[in-house]
N, C-alpha and C positions, 0 to 999 in steps of 0.2 A: 629699674622698672619693677613695680610690684604686681604680682599676679592678681587677677580679679578675685580668686578665692581667698587669697591672703588678705586682701583689702576688705573683703566682706566679713571675714571671720576674725579680723584683728580684735584683740581684747579691748582696745581703746575705742573701737568703732561702736556707734550707737545703732547701726543698721541691723536689720534682721538678716540672718544667714540661713540658707537652706542646704541640706546635705542628704544624700541617700543613705539611710540607716540600714535598710534591709530590703530584700525583694520577697514578696509573698505571692502565693498562688491562690486562686479562687477555685474551690471544688465545684462539682456538679450541682450542689445545692446552693451555691452562691456564698459559701462561708469561707473565711480565711482566718489564719491565726497570726496574731501579732507576736513576734518573738519575745521571749522573756526579757532580753536586754533592752528592747525598745520600751516595753511596759515599765520596766524599772526606771529607765531614764525619764520617761514621761510621767511617772508617778501614777500609773494606771493600775488599779487594784481590782480583784474580783468583785463584781457587783456594780462597778462604776458604769455610768451611762455616758455614751459618746454621741455627740451631734455630728451628723454627716453634712458637710457644707460643700456644695458644688459651685465652681466658677465656670461661667460660660464665655466663650468667645464666639459671638454670632449665635448660630444654632448649635454649635458643637460644645460639649463639655470638655474643658481642658484640664481642670484640677479638681481633686477631691481632697478635702481636709477633714481630719477628725479633731473635734474640740471637746474636752471634758465638759459635761453639762454644768458642773459646779463653776467652772471658769467662765462659761458663757453667761450663766445667771449673774455672776458678779459684774461682768462687763455691762450687761443690760441695766443693772441697778445703777451703775456709775453714769451711764449715758442718759437713761430715762428718769432716774430719781429727781435730779434738779428740775427737769422739765415738768414733771408731775407736780412738784411742790409749787412751781410758778403758776401752773394752771389752776391748782386748787386754792391758791392765794395764801399758802402758809408762809 
C-alpha cells in the first residue's frame, strides 16, 4: 500500500503536491519574513511583487496563497488572450 504523501509527490505523478516548507510568525505590525530557503526555492527576489490569494469555505477563510505577480500575469494572458482575440475579431 502506498502512503498518500508518496502517491501525491511521486515523480511520475502529474498531480500537485503540497508540503509545509516552514512556519512563520506575524509580528505586531502584521509583517512576516519568508525564510531564505523558501525564497530561493520559489525564485522570489528582492523587489518581486506577490499577489495574496484567499480561498474561502463558506464565510471562513481557509487558505492563503502567495503567487508571484509575473506568474499571475502570464496565466491571465494565457486564459484571457484567446478570448480577447475572439471578441475583437482578430
